[in-house]
C-alpha positions as CSV (number, residue, x, y, z in Angstrom):
1,X,0.0,0.0,0.0
2,X,1.2,3.2,-0.9
3,X,1.2,6.5,1.7
4,X,0.1,9.5,1.3
5,X,3.8,10.5,1.9
6,X,5.2,8.4,-0.7
7,X,2.5,9.8,-3.3
8,X,3.8,13.4,-2.4
9,X,7.7,12.5,-2.4
10,X,7.1,11.0,-6.1
11,X,5.3,14.2,-7.0
12,X,8.0,16.4,-5.8
13,X,10.9,14.4,-7.3
14,X,8.8,14.5,-10.7
15,X,8.5,18.0,-10.7
16,X,12.3,18.4,-9.9
17,X,13.0,16.2,-12.7
18,X,10.7,17.9,-15.3
19,X,12.4,21.4,-14.0
20,X,16.1,20.1,-14.6
21,X,15.0,18.7,-17.9
22,X,13.5,22.1,-18.9
23,X,16.5,23.9,-17.9
24,X,18.8,21.5,-19.7
25,X,17.1,22.0,-22.7
26,X,17.1,26.0,-22.3
27,X,20.8,25.9,-21.9
28,X,21.5,23.9,-24.8
29,X,18.9,25.9,-27.0
30,X,20.6,29.1,-26.1
31,X,24.0,27.9,-26.3
32,X,23.5,26.4,-29.8
33,X,21.9,29.7,-31.2
34,X,24.7,32.0,-30.4
35,X,26.7,33.5,-33.6
36,X,29.0,36.5,-34.2
37,X,29.5,38.6,-37.0
38,X,32.9,40.5,-37.4
39,X,32.9,43.1,-40.1
40,X,36.3,43.1,-42.2
41,X,35.7,45.8,-44.9
42,X,32.7,48.1,-46.1
43,X,32.1,49.4,-49.7
44,X,29.8,52.1,-50.4
45,X,28.1,52.0,-53.8
46,X,29.2,54.8,-56.2
47,X,25.8,56.3,-55.8
48,X,25.8,56.0,-52.1
49,X,22.6,54.1,-51.8
50,X,24.1,50.6,-50.8
51,X,26.9,49.4,-48.4
52,X,28.5,45.9,-49.4
53,X,29.6,44.2,-46.3
54,X,32.2,41.8,-46.1
55,X,32.3,39.9,-42.6
56,X,33.2,36.8,-40.7
57,X,30.5,34.6,-39.0
58,X,31.3,32.5,-36.0
59,X,28.4,30.3,-35.2
60,X,30.2,28.3,-32.2
61,X,32.7,25.2,-31.4
62,X,30.7,22.9,-33.8
63,X,31.1,24.8,-36.9
64,X,33.9,26.5,-39.1
65,X,33.7,30.2,-39.2
66,X,32.5,31.4,-42.8
67,X,32.9,34.7,-44.8
68,X,29.8,36.5,-45.8
69,X,28.5,39.6,-48.0
70,X,25.5,41.4,-47.5
71,X,24.5,44.4,-49.1
72,X,22.3,47.1,-47.1
73,X,20.8,50.2,-47.9
74,X,22.8,53.2,-46.8
75,X,22.0,53.8,-42.8
76,X,20.9,50.2,-42.3
77,X,23.2,48.3,-39.6
78,X,24.4,44.9,-40.1
79,X,22.5,42.6,-37.8
80,X,23.4,39.3,-36.4
81,X,22.1,37.3,-39.3
82,X,23.5,35.5,-42.2
83,X,24.9,37.2,-45.5
84,X,22.0,38.2,-47.9
85,X,24.6,37.6,-51.1
86,X,27.5,35.4,-50.6
87,X,28.4,32.9,-48.1
88,X,31.9,30.7,-48.3
89,X,34.0,29.1,-46.1
90,X,36.9,31.0,-48.3
91,X,37.9,34.5,-48.1
92,X,37.0,36.5,-51.5
93,X,37.3,40.2,-52.4
94,X,34.4,42.9,-53.7
95,X,34.4,45.8,-56.1
96,X,31.4,48.2,-57.1
97,X,31.7,48.1,-61.0
98,X,29.3,51.0,-60.9
99,X,25.9,51.8,-59.1
100,X,24.2,48.7,-60.4
101,X,27.0,45.8,-60.6
102,X,28.9,44.4,-57.7
103,X,32.0,42.0,-58.3
104,X,33.0,39.1,-56.2
105,X,36.3,37.8,-56.9
106,X,36.6,34.4,-55.6
107,X,39.2,31.6,-55.8
108,X,39.1,29.2,-58.5
109,X,39.6,26.5,-56.2
110,X,35.8,26.9,-54.8
111,X,34.7,24.4,-57.2
112,X,37.4,22.0,-56.6
113,X,37.4,21.9,-52.9
114,X,34.8,20.7,-50.1
115,X,36.9,23.0,-47.9
116,X,35.9,26.1,-49.9
117,X,32.0,25.3,-50.1
118,X,30.0,27.8,-51.2
119,X,26.8,28.2,-49.1
120,X,24.9,31.1,-50.8
121,X,25.7,32.7,-54.2
122,X,22.8,35.2,-55.4
123,X,22.7,36.7,-58.7
124,X,21.0,40.0,-57.6
125,X,20.0,42.1,-54.6
126,X,18.2,45.3,-54.6
127,X,18.2,45.4,-58.8
128,X,22.2,45.1,-58.5
129,X,23.6,42.3,-60.4
130,X,26.1,40.7,-58.7
131,X,29.2,39.1,-60.8
132,X,31.2,35.9,-59.4
133,X,34.9,36.4,-61.3
134,X,38.1,34.3,-60.4
135,X,40.6,36.0,-58.2
136,X,44.1,36.5,-60.6
């Protein structure tokens, strides 16, 4: 026969276990979602309407840092988000050709190496054409 005291002890332990599991899940979720952007360089478009921002993104111990490109309207700040134009494990260079054309210079090895994977490669943003050329 189970006593009232045993029932209360069991209910109390069950509550504590649920709380511990919830706290562990919360710590795990918060710890896994921390990412940090570090600006490497910024390039204003010739008409001063846009900024092209090259940055590195560190997403914690379980992933490698990546190099990313975001184009923002002048006055907008880089948020702690992924790049909206280009993402790669390899560094790259950029140059504004004119108001509506942005050139991204990438290593030719990007197509030949798993370590240099490209994760995002947009062709247009804000009516700006993005061209990808091999570095010299």
